[in-house]
VOMILO-534874 format. One record per residue: x, y, z of N, C-alpha, C in turn; chain. Coordinates in nm, 2 decimals. Each point is the difference from the previous one (the first is absolute). Layout:
<pts>
X; Y; Z; X; Y; Z; X; Y; Z; A
...
</pts>
This chain:
<pts>
8.87; 9.75; 6.58; 0.11; 0.08; 0.06; -0.11; 0.09; 0.08; A
0.07; 0.04; 0.13; -0.11; 0.08; 0.08; 0.00; 0.15; -0.02; A
-0.12; 0.05; 0.01; -0.05; 0.14; -0.06; 0.06; 0.08; 0.14; A
0.14; 0.11; -0.03; 0.04; 0.03; 0.10; -0.11; 0.15; 0.06; A
-0.08; 0.00; -0.08; -0.13; 0.12; 0.06; -0.06; -0.08; 0.08; A
-0.01; -0.13; 0.05; -0.07; -0.04; 0.11; 0.08; -0.04; 0.13; A
-0.02; 0.00; 0.11; 0.05; -0.01; 0.10; -0.07; -0.08; 0.12; A
0.06; -0.05; 0.07; -0.02; -0.08; 0.14; 0.02; 0.08; 0.12; A
0.05; 0.12; -0.02; 0.01; 0.10; 0.12; -0.10; 0.04; 0.04; A
-0.05; 0.00; 0.15; -0.05; 0.11; 0.05; 0.06; 0.07; 0.06; A
-0.02; 0.13; 0.00; 0.13; 0.12; 0.06; -0.07; 0.00; 0.11; A
-0.13; 0.01; 0.04; -0.01; 0.01; 0.17; 0.01; -0.10; 0.08; A
0.02; -0.12; -0.09; 0.04; -0.11; 0.14; 0.13; 0.01; -0.02; A
0.08; -0.01; -0.09; 0.15; 0.02; -0.01; 0.05; 0.11; 0.11; A
-0.07; 0.10; 0.00; 0.04; 0.10; 0.09; -0.05; -0.02; 0.16; A
-0.13; -0.09; -0.02; -0.01; -0.04; 0.16; 0.09; -0.07; 0.07; A
0.03; -0.11; -0.08; 0.11; -0.10; 0.03; 0.14; 0.09; 0.02; A
0.01; 0.06; -0.11; 0.15; 0.07; 0.04; 0.00; 0.08; 0.12; A
-0.10; 0.04; 0.06; 0.01; 0.11; 0.11; 0.03; -0.12; 0.12; A
-0.05; -0.11; 0.00; 0.05; -0.09; 0.10; 0.11; -0.11; -0.01; A
0.09; 0.05; -0.11; 0.12; -0.10; -0.04; 0.10; -0.03; 0.12; A
0.00; 0.13; 0.07; 0.10; -0.04; 0.13; -0.04; -0.13; 0.11; A
-0.11; -0.04; -0.04; -0.05; -0.07; 0.13; -0.03; -0.15; -0.06; A
0.02; -0.03; -0.12; 0.01; -0.15; -0.05; 0.04; -0.10; 0.08; A
0.13; 0.00; 0.06; 0.07; -0.08; 0.07; -0.06; 0.00; 0.17; A
-0.10; 0.10; 0.03; -0.01; -0.01; 0.15; -0.12; -0.08; -0.01; A
0.01; -0.11; 0.09; -0.11; -0.12; 0.04; -0.11; 0.08; 0.07; A
0.02; 0.13; 0.06; -0.14; 0.04; 0.09; -0.05; 0.13; -0.08; A
0.07; 0.02; -0.12; -0.02; 0.12; -0.04; -0.14; 0.01; -0.12; A
0.01; 0.09; -0.09; -0.15; -0.02; -0.08; 0.00; -0.12; -0.09; A
0.13; -0.06; -0.04; 0.00; -0.11; -0.08; -0.01; -0.15; 0.11; A
-0.07; 0.02; 0.13; 0.00; -0.12; 0.06; -0.11; -0.10; -0.05; A
-0.08; 0.04; -0.04; -0.11; -0.13; -0.09; 0.10; -0.07; -0.08; A
0.08; 0.04; -0.08; 0.09; -0.10; -0.11; 0.06; -0.06; 0.10; A
0.07; 0.07; 0.08; 0.10; -0.09; 0.09; -0.10; -0.13; 0.05; A
-0.06; 0.04; 0.05; -0.11; -0.10; 0.06; -0.06; -0.11; -0.12; A
0.01; 0.04; -0.12; -0.07; -0.07; -0.12; 0.12; -0.08; -0.06; A
0.12; 0.05; 0.03; 0.10; -0.06; -0.09; 0.04; -0.16; 0.06; A
-0.01; -0.06; 0.10; 0.02; -0.13; 0.02; -0.11; -0.08; -0.09; A
-0.12; 0.02; -0.01; -0.10; -0.09; -0.06; 0.03; 0.01; -0.16; A
0.04; 0.10; -0.05; 0.04; 0.01; -0.13; 0.11; -0.06; -0.04; A
0.13; 0.02; 0.07; 0.11; -0.04; -0.01; 0.01; -0.16; -0.01; A
-0.10; -0.09; 0.09; 0.00; -0.12; 0.01; -0.12; -0.04; -0.12; A
-0.08; 0.06; -0.04; -0.07; -0.03; -0.14; 0.07; 0.01; -0.11; A
0.09; 0.10; 0.00; 0.11; 0.01; -0.14; 0.08; -0.09; -0.02; A
0.07; -0.05; 0.18; 0.09; -0.11; -0.04; -0.03; -0.13; -0.01; A
-0.12; -0.02; 0.03; -0.07; -0.16; -0.02; -0.02; 0.01; -0.13; A
-0.07; 0.08; -0.07; -0.03; 0.00; -0.13; 0.11; 0.00; -0.09; A
0.09; 0.08; 0.04; 0.13; -0.01; -0.11; 0.07; -0.11; 0.01; A
0.02; -0.05; 0.10; 0.07; -0.13; 0.01; -0.08; -0.14; -0.05; A
-0.14; 0.01; -0.03; -0.09; -0.10; -0.03; 0.02; 0.03; -0.13; A
0.01; 0.12; -0.08; -0.01; 0.01; -0.15; 0.14; -0.01; -0.03; A
0.07; 0.04; 0.05; 0.16; -0.04; -0.03; 0.09; -0.10; 0.03; A
-0.06; -0.08; 0.05; 0.08; -0.12; 0.08; 0.08; 0.04; 0.08; A
0.00; 0.05; 0.09; 0.08; 0.07; 0.06; 0.00; -0.07; 0.17; A
0.07; -0.01; 0.08; -0.01; -0.04; 0.14; -0.05; 0.13; 0.09; A
-0.11; -0.02; 0.07; -0.03; 0.10; 0.07; 0.06; 0.03; 0.11; A
0.10; -0.13; 0.08; 0.09; 0.07; 0.08; 0.12; 0.02; -0.03; A
0.03; 0.03; -0.13; 0.14; 0.03; -0.03; 0.01; 0.17; 0.01; A
0.08; 0.06; 0.08; 0.01; 0.16; 0.02; 0.02; 0.08; -0.10; A
0.05; -0.08; -0.13; 0.01; 0.05; -0.14; -0.08; -0.05; -0.11; A
-0.13; -0.02; 0.08; -0.09; -0.07; -0.12; -0.03; 0.05; -0.14; A
0.04; 0.17; 0.00; -0.05; 0.06; -0.10; 0.13; 0.04; -0.10; A
0.11; -0.08; 0.02; 0.12; 0.05; -0.07; -0.05; -0.04; -0.15; A
0.04; 0.12; -0.09; 0.00; -0.05; -0.12; -0.15; 0.05; -0.07; A
-0.06; 0.03; 0.08; -0.15; 0.08; -0.05; 0.05; 0.16; 0.01; A
-0.08; 0.03; -0.09; -0.01; 0.14; -0.04; -0.11; 0.07; 0.04; A
-0.02; 0.07; 0.12; -0.13; 0.03; 0.03; -0.02; 0.17; -0.02; A
-0.14; 0.03; -0.02; -0.01; 0.18; 0.01; -0.10; -0.01; 0.11; A
0.04; 0.09; 0.09; -0.11; 0.08; 0.15; -0.01; 0.07; -0.07; A
-0.13; 0.07; -0.09; -0.05; 0.11; -0.04; -0.11; 0.06; 0.10; A
0.05; 0.15; -0.01; -0.09; 0.07; 0.15; 0.06; -0.07; 0.13; A
0.17; 0.02; -0.02; 0.05; -0.07; 0.13; -0.02; 0.10; 0.09; A
-0.01; 0.11; 0.02; 0.01; 0.09; 0.13; 0.15; 0.00; 0.04; A
-0.01; -0.02; 0.16; 0.13; 0.01; 0.04; 0.05; -0.15; -0.02; A
-0.02; -0.10; -0.07; 0.06; -0.12; -0.03; -0.01; -0.11; 0.12; A
-0.10; 0.02; 0.07; -0.05; -0.12; 0.11; 0.00; -0.10; -0.08; A
-0.05; -0.04; -0.12; 0.01; -0.13; -0.06; 0.12; -0.04; -0.07; A
0.06; 0.09; -0.07; 0.12; 0.02; -0.05; 0.14; -0.09; 0.04; A
-0.02; 0.05; 0.12; 0.11; -0.02; 0.09; 0.00; -0.16; 0.04; A
-0.11; -0.07; 0.02; 0.00; -0.11; 0.04; 0.03; -0.11; -0.12; A
-0.08; 0.06; -0.11; 0.04; -0.05; -0.13; 0.12; -0.02; -0.06; A
0.14; 0.13; 0.05; 0.09; -0.01; -0.02; 0.08; -0.09; 0.11; A
-0.04; -0.04; 0.08; 0.06; -0.07; 0.11; 0.01; -0.17; -0.02; A
-0.14; -0.01; -0.07; -0.01; -0.13; -0.05; 0.06; -0.03; -0.15; A
0.07; 0.07; -0.05; 0.12; -0.04; -0.08; -0.05; 0.10; -0.13; A
-0.13; 0.04; -0.04; -0.06; 0.07; -0.09; 0.10; 0.09; -0.09; A
-0.03; 0.00; -0.10; 0.08; 0.15; -0.10; -0.11; 0.09; 0.02; A
-0.03; 0.10; 0.08; -0.12; 0.08; 0.02; 0.02; 0.18; -0.08; A
-0.10; 0.02; -0.07; -0.02; 0.10; -0.07; -0.09; 0.07; 0.10; A
0.00; 0.10; 0.04; -0.14; 0.08; 0.10; -0.02; 0.16; -0.06; A
-0.13; 0.02; -0.04; -0.04; 0.10; -0.06; -0.09; 0.06; 0.08; A
0.00; 0.13; 0.01; -0.10; 0.09; 0.06; -0.03; 0.14; -0.09; A
-0.10; 0.06; 0.01; -0.01; 0.12; -0.09; 0.02; 0.14; 0.10; A
0.05; -0.06; 0.13; 0.05; 0.12; 0.09; 0.14; -0.02; 0.05; A
0.05; 0.11; -0.06; 0.17; 0.00; -0.01; 0.04; 0.04; 0.13; A
-0.11; 0.06; 0.11; 0.06; -0.03; 0.15; 0.01; -0.13; 0.05; A
-0.13; -0.08; -0.02; 0.01; -0.14; 0.03; 0.12; -0.09; -0.05; A
0.04; -0.01; -0.10; 0.11; -0.03; -0.07; 0.13; 0.03; 0.11; A
0.02; 0.13; 0.00; 0.11; 0.04; 0.07; 0.00; -0.05; 0.13; A
-0.10; -0.02; 0.07; 0.00; -0.07; 0.12; 0.02; -0.13; 0.04; A
-0.06; -0.05; -0.14; 0.02; -0.16; -0.03; 0.14; -0.03; -0.02; A
0.09; 0.11; -0.05; 0.13; -0.07; -0.07; 0.08; 0.04; 0.15; A
-0.03; 0.10; 0.07; 0.10; 0.00; 0.11; -0.03; -0.11; 0.08; A
-0.11; -0.03; 0.04; -0.03; -0.15; 0.10; 0.05; -0.10; -0.06; A
0.01; -0.03; -0.13; 0.05; -0.12; -0.04; 0.14; 0.00; -0.02; A
0.07; 0.13; 0.00; 0.13; 0.02; 0.01; 0.05; -0.05; 0.16; A
-0.07; 0.04; 0.09; 0.04; 0.00; 0.12; -0.01; -0.16; 0.05; A
-0.09; -0.03; -0.07; -0.02; -0.16; 0.01; 0.09; -0.10; -0.07; A
0.06; 0.04; -0.09; 0.13; -0.08; -0.06; -0.08; -0.04; -0.12; A
-0.10; 0.03; -0.07; -0.06; -0.08; -0.10; -0.01; 0.08; -0.14; A
0.02; -0.09; -0.08; 0.02; 0.06; -0.14; -0.16; 0.01; -0.10; A
-0.05; 0.11; 0.03; -0.14; 0.01; -0.09; 0.02; 0.11; -0.09; A
-0.06; -0.05; -0.16; 0.00; 0.14; -0.06; -0.14; 0.07; 0.01; A
0.03; 0.09; 0.07; -0.14; 0.12; 0.02; 0.02; 0.12; -0.11; A
-0.12; -0.02; -0.05; -0.02; 0.11; -0.14; -0.14; 0.08; 0.08; A
0.03; 0.14; -0.04; -0.16; 0.09; -0.01; -0.06; -0.01; -0.10; A
-0.08; -0.12; -0.06; -0.08; 0.00; -0.15; -0.11; -0.06; 0.04; A
-0.07; -0.03; -0.10; -0.13; -0.06; -0.01; 0.01; -0.13; -0.09; A
-0.14; -0.05; 0.02; -0.02; -0.14; -0.05; 0.05; 0.01; -0.15; A
-0.10; 0.12; -0.05; -0.01; 0.00; -0.14; 0.17; 0.03; -0.07; A
0.07; 0.09; 0.05; 0.12; 0.03; -0.04; 0.08; -0.14; 0.01; A
-0.01; -0.07; 0.09; 0.07; -0.12; 0.01; -0.04; -0.10; -0.09; A
-0.09; -0.02; -0.05; -0.06; -0.08; -0.11; 0.04; 0.06; -0.12; A
-0.02; 0.13; 0.00; 0.07; 0.04; -0.17; 0.14; 0.01; -0.03; A
0.07; -0.02; 0.12; 0.16; -0.03; 0.01; 0.06; -0.16; -0.03; A
-0.14; -0.07; -0.01; 0.02; -0.15; -0.03; 0.06; -0.12; 0.13; A
-0.05; 0.09; 0.10; 0.05; -0.09; 0.16; -0.08; -0.13; -0.03; A
0.06; -0.10; 0.08; -0.09; -0.15; 0.01; 0.03; -0.01; 0.15; A
-0.08; -0.07; 0.03; 0.02; -0.09; 0.14; -0.08; -0.12; 0.03; A
0.11; -0.08; 0.09; -0.11; -0.12; 0.03; -0.09; 0.01; 0.09; A
-0.03; 0.09; 0.08; -0.08; 0.05; 0.08; -0.03; 0.13; 0.03; A
-0.10; 0.06; 0.00; -0.04; 0.13; 0.06; -0.09; 0.01; 0.11; A
0.04; 0.07; 0.09; -0.07; 0.03; 0.12; -0.07; 0.12; -0.02; A
-0.12; 0.01; 0.03; -0.10; 0.09; -0.03; -0.10; 0.03; 0.11; A
0.05; 0.03; 0.12; -0.04; -0.01; 0.07; -0.03; 0.14; 0.11; A
-0.14; 0.02; 0.03; -0.06; 0.12; 0.05; 0.04; 0.11; -0.06; A
-0.03; 0.00; -0.19; 0.05; 0.16; -0.07; -0.08; 0.00; -0.08; A
-0.07; -0.12; -0.05; -0.11; 0.03; -0.10; -0.11; 0.10; 0.03; A
-0.04; 0.00; 0.12; -0.12; 0.09; 0.05; 0.05; 0.15; 0.02; A
0.13; 0.04; -0.03; 0.05; 0.13; 0.00; 0.06; 0.03; -0.15; A
-0.02; -0.07; -0.14; 0.04; 0.03; -0.09; -0.14; 0.11; -0.08; A
0.03; 0.09; -0.11; -0.11; 0.02; -0.05; -0.04; -0.04; -0.09; A
0.05; -0.12; -0.08; -0.06; -0.06; -0.09; 0.05; -0.17; 0.02; A
-0.12; -0.05; 0.05; 0.04; -0.15; 0.03; 0.00; -0.11; -0.11; A
-0.07; 0.05; -0.10; 0.01; -0.11; -0.11; 0.16; 0.04; -0.07; A
0.05; 0.09; -0.02; 0.14; 0.03; -0.03; 0.09; -0.06; 0.09; A
-0.01; 0.01; 0.12; 0.08; -0.03; 0.10; 0.00; -0.14; 0.00; A
-0.10; -0.09; -0.03; 0.01; -0.13; 0.05; 0.05; -0.07; -0.17; A
-0.04; 0.08; -0.11; 0.05; -0.05; -0.11; 0.14; 0.04; -0.04; A
0.06; 0.10; 0.08; 0.14; 0.01; 0.00; 0.08; -0.12; 0.07; A
-0.07; -0.01; 0.12; 0.06; -0.09; 0.10; 0.01; -0.15; -0.08; A
-0.11; -0.04; -0.05; -0.03; -0.13; -0.07; 0.08; -0.01; -0.10; A
0.05; 0.08; -0.10; 0.09; -0.02; -0.10; 0.15; -0.01; 0.05; A
0.04; 0.04; 0.13; 0.11; -0.01; 0.03; 0.03; -0.17; 0.05; A
-0.09; -0.06; 0.01; 0.01; -0.13; 0.08; 0.02; -0.09; -0.11; A
0.12; -0.08; 0.03; 0.06; -0.10; -0.10; -0.10; -0.12; 0.01; A
0.01; -0.08; -0.13; -0.10; -0.11; 0.01; 0.04; -0.12; 0.10; A
-0.10; -0.04; 0.06; -0.01; -0.07; 0.11; 0.04; 0.07; 0.13; A
-0.01; 0.14; 0.00; 0.05; 0.08; 0.09; -0.11; 0.04; 0.09; A
0.01; 0.09; 0.12; -0.11; -0.01; 0.10; -0.03; 0.14; 0.01; A
-0.11; 0.06; 0.05; -0.03; 0.13; 0.04; -0.09; -0.02; 0.12; A
0.06; 0.07; 0.13; -0.11; 0.02; 0.11; -0.05; 0.13; 0.01; A
-0.13; 0.03; 0.01; -0.05; 0.08; 0.03; -0.13; 0.02; 0.17; A
0.06; 0.08; 0.04; -0.08; 0.03; 0.14; -0.07; 0.15; 0.01; A
-0.14; -0.02; 0.03; -0.03; 0.14; -0.02; -0.15; 0.02; 0.11; A
-0.06; 0.06; 0.00; -0.15; 0.00; 0.04; -0.09; 0.02; -0.10; A
-0.14; -0.10; 0.04; -0.08; -0.01; -0.07; -0.13; 0.13; -0.03; A
-0.06; 0.03; -0.07; -0.06; 0.09; 0.01; -0.15; -0.03; 0.05; A
-0.02; -0.02; 0.09; -0.10; -0.03; 0.07; -0.05; 0.08; 0.13; A
-0.16; 0.00; 0.02; -0.04; 0.06; 0.12; 0.07; -0.01; 0.14; A
0.03; -0.15; 0.01; 0.06; -0.05; 0.13; 0.13; 0.04; -0.02; A
0.07; 0.01; -0.11; 0.18; 0.06; 0.00; -0.07; 0.14; 0.05; A
-0.06; 0.09; -0.06; 0.00; 0.15; 0.01; -0.03; 0.02; 0.17; A
-0.09; -0.07; 0.07; 0.01; 0.01; 0.13; 0.09; -0.07; 0.07; A
0.08; -0.10; -0.03; 0.12; -0.04; 0.06; 0.14; 0.06; 0.00; A
0.05; -0.01; -0.15; 0.12; 0.04; -0.05; -0.02; 0.16; 0.01; A
-0.11; 0.06; -0.03; 0.04; 0.17; -0.01; -0.07; 0.05; 0.11; A
-0.13; -0.03; 0.08; -0.06; 0.08; 0.09; 0.08; -0.01; 0.12; A
-0.02; -0.16; 0.06; 0.07; -0.02; 0.11; 0.16; 0.01; -0.01; A
0.07; -0.04; -0.12; 0.11; 0.01; 0.02; 0.10; 0.14; -0.02; A
-0.08; 0.09; -0.02; 0.05; 0.14; -0.02; -0.08; 0.07; 0.15; A
-0.13; -0.01; 0.02; -0.07; 0.08; 0.08; 0.02; -0.04; 0.13; A
-0.05; -0.13; 0.04; -0.02; -0.08; 0.12; 0.12; -0.04; 0.07; A
0.08; -0.11; -0.10; 0.14; -0.05; 0.07; 0.11; 0.08; -0.02; A
-0.02; 0.10; -0.10; 0.12; 0.10; -0.04; 0.14; -0.08; -0.04; A
-0.05; -0.12; -0.07; 0.15; -0.07; -0.05; 0.04; 0.07; -0.10; A
-0.06; 0.06; -0.11; 0.04; 0.08; -0.12; -0.08; 0.14; 0.03; A
0.11; 0.11; -0.06; -0.04; 0.15; -0.02; -0.12; 0.02; -0.07; A
-0.11; 0.07; 0.02; -0.11; 0.02; -0.07; 0.03; 0.04; -0.16; A
-0.07; -0.08; -0.08; 0.03; 0.01; -0.14; 0.11; -0.09; -0.08; A
0.04; -0.09; 0.10; 0.08; -0.08; -0.06; -0.07; -0.09; -0.11; A
-0.12; -0.06; -0.02; -0.09; -0.05; -0.07; -0.10; 0.07; -0.06; A
-0.05; 0.00; -0.09; -0.11; 0.05; -0.05; -0.10; -0.11; -0.08; A
-0.10; -0.01; 0.06; -0.10; -0.12; -0.03; -0.01; 0.00; -0.16; A
-0.02; 0.11; -0.07; -0.02; -0.04; -0.14; 0.13; -0.06; -0.08; A
0.14; 0.03; 0.07; 0.12; -0.08; -0.06; 0.00; -0.13; 0.02; A
-0.06; -0.06; 0.09; 0.00; -0.13; 0.03; -0.01; -0.09; -0.10; A
0.06; -0.11; 0.01; -0.02; -0.11; -0.12; -0.04; -0.14; 0.01; A
-0.13; -0.03; -0.07; -0.04; -0.13; 0.01; 0.09; -0.09; -0.05; A
0.00; -0.13; 0.01; 0.08; -0.12; -0.05; -0.02; 0.03; -0.16; A
-0.12; -0.03; -0.02; -0.02; 0.03; -0.15; 0.07; 0.09; -0.09; A
0.02; 0.13; 0.06; 0.06; 0.12; -0.05; 0.15; -0.03; -0.01; A
0.06; -0.11; 0.07; 0.15; 0.00; -0.02; -0.03; -0.15; -0.10; A
-0.06; -0.10; -0.01; 0.00; -0.09; -0.08; -0.03; 0.01; -0.14; A
-0.09; 0.10; -0.03; -0.03; 0.03; -0.16; 0.12; 0.04; -0.06; A
0.06; 0.12; 0.04; 0.12; 0.04; -0.08; 0.11; -0.09; -0.02; A
0.04; -0.06; 0.10; 0.10; -0.09; 0.00; -0.03; -0.15; -0.06; A
-0.12; -0.03; -0.02; -0.04; -0.11; -0.07; 0.04; 0.04; -0.16; A
-0.03; 0.13; -0.03; 0.05; 0.00; -0.13; 0.14; 0.00; -0.03; A
0.05; -0.01; 0.09; 0.17; -0.01; 0.00; 0.08; -0.16; 0.03; A
-0.10; -0.07; -0.02; 0.01; -0.16; 0.03; 0.00; -0.06; 0.13; A
-0.03; 0.09; 0.09; 0.02; -0.03; 0.13; -0.17; -0.05; 0.08; A
0.04; -0.11; 0.08; -0.13; -0.04; 0.09; 0.02; 0.00; 0.14; A
-0.08; 0.04; 0.04; -0.01; -0.03; 0.16; -0.02; -0.16; 0.05; A
0.13; -0.03; 0.07; 0.03; -0.13; 0.05; -0.05; 0.00; 0.15; A
0.01; 0.10; 0.05; -0.05; -0.02; 0.17; -0.04; 0.13; 0.04; A
-0.10; 0.01; 0.09; -0.04; 0.09; 0.07; -0.04; -0.02; 0.13; A
0.03; 0.13; 0.09; -0.03; -0.02; 0.15; 0.00; 0.12; 0.06; A
-0.11; 0.01; 0.07; -0.06; 0.13; 0.09; 0.10; 0.02; 0.12; A
0.03; 0.10; 0.04; 0.11; 0.03; 0.12; -0.10; 0.09; 0.12; A
0.01; -0.06; 0.12; -0.08; 0.08; 0.09; 0.07; 0.00; 0.12; A
-0.02; 0.12; 0.11; 0.09; 0.04; 0.12; -0.07; -0.08; 0.11; A
0.08; -0.05; 0.08; -0.07; -0.08; 0.11; 0.05; 0.06; 0.13; A
-0.09; 0.15; 0.05; 0.04; 0.05; 0.11; 0.04; -0.06; 0.12; A
-0.03; -0.14; 0.02; 0.06; -0.10; 0.13; 0.12; 0.01; -0.01; A
0.04; -0.05; -0.16; 0.12; -0.05; 0.00; 0.11; 0.12; -0.01; A
-0.08; 0.13; -0.08; 0.10; 0.10; -0.05; 0.07; -0.04; -0.09; A
-0.08; -0.09; -0.10; 0.07; 0.00; -0.12; -0.07; -0.03; -0.11; A
0.05; -0.02; -0.15; -0.09; -0.01; -0.09; 0.01; -0.14; -0.02; A
-0.13; -0.08; -0.04; 0.01; -0.14; -0.08; -0.07; 0.00; -0.12; A
0.01; -0.12; -0.08; -0.04; -0.01; -0.10; -0.19; -0.05; 0.02; A
-0.05; 0.00; -0.08; -0.17; 0.00; 0.01; -0.07; -0.06; -0.13; A
-0.11; -0.05; 0.01; -0.09; -0.02; -0.14; -0.05; 0.13; -0.04; A
-0.02; 0.08; 0.10; -0.08; 0.12; 0.00; 0.08; 0.11; -0.12; A
-0.04; 0.05; -0.11; 0.06; 0.08; -0.07; -0.04; 0.13; -0.01; A
-0.09; 0.03; 0.09; -0.08; 0.10; -0.01; 0.05; 0.14; 0.03; A
0.12; -0.01; 0.06; 0.07; 0.12; 0.05; 0.16; -0.03; -0.05; A
0.09; -0.04; 0.07; 0.14; -0.01; -0.05; 0.03; -0.14; -0.09; A
0.04; -0.01; -0.11; 0.03; -0.12; -0.07; 0.11; 0.00; -0.07; A
0.06; -0.11; -0.03; 0.08; -0.03; -0.08; 0.01; -0.10; -0.10; A
0.02; 0.04; -0.14; 0.03; -0.12; -0.11; 0.13; -0.04; -0.03; A
-0.02; -0.10; -0.07; 0.12; -0.04; -0.08; -0.03; -0.04; -0.15; A
0.08; 0.06; -0.09; -0.03; -0.02; -0.12; 0.13; -0.07; -0.08; A
-0.01; -0.07; -0.08; 0.12; -0.08; -0.09; -0.04; 0.03; -0.14; A
0.13; 0.02; -0.07; 0.00; 0.05; -0.14; 0.00; -0.13; -0.09; A
-0.05; -0.03; -0.09; -0.04; -0.12; -0.09; 0.12; 0.03; -0.10; A
</pts>
């Protein structure tokens, strides 16, 4: 049973993202990097889900019958593509403002998504279970990584998947993902990421291994300025994605 005294909410980060919530769906606004990042992560998710659940990657409703949790969903940039692929989507965020923005956009898009202003530990305590959890670009913003990863892992069904995307805690990431991105390229508002809160792969693997989950795939992700797009890479020193399966 989850200790209600513990929380994954970082109030400062919730306030920071809530203040920018109106810009979630602007491809040229403050969330432009996520819009640019979306194609590579969507391709990765679709490929691995279809591989694991024996689905046809060309099927426009390839995710039909799968229950997906998009934790830390923000404005719904991943939730909506999952719903379009036929999944039953629960999307959660600690920011009520983000959730309201996401609800309005989904309604305008004619999509049925179960948006909730809540946390991973509250969902886990209520007994929720999912075939797939998308844990994308959120773990570096929570206050308690172990609690967050543990509560997420507990909600994955047997043989289910969890995708995690985040930024590694390395000097290279400090230079590129924080200093360059926030100060030189101005992709992100200053203070979006704190170096001390960045998460190394082993800090994800340890708590989920205790919940019978193992990493079955991992990939780095890098930005190619000539193509103006993100691509997968063997280099996990900065941005990376990992995929874990429940035993």
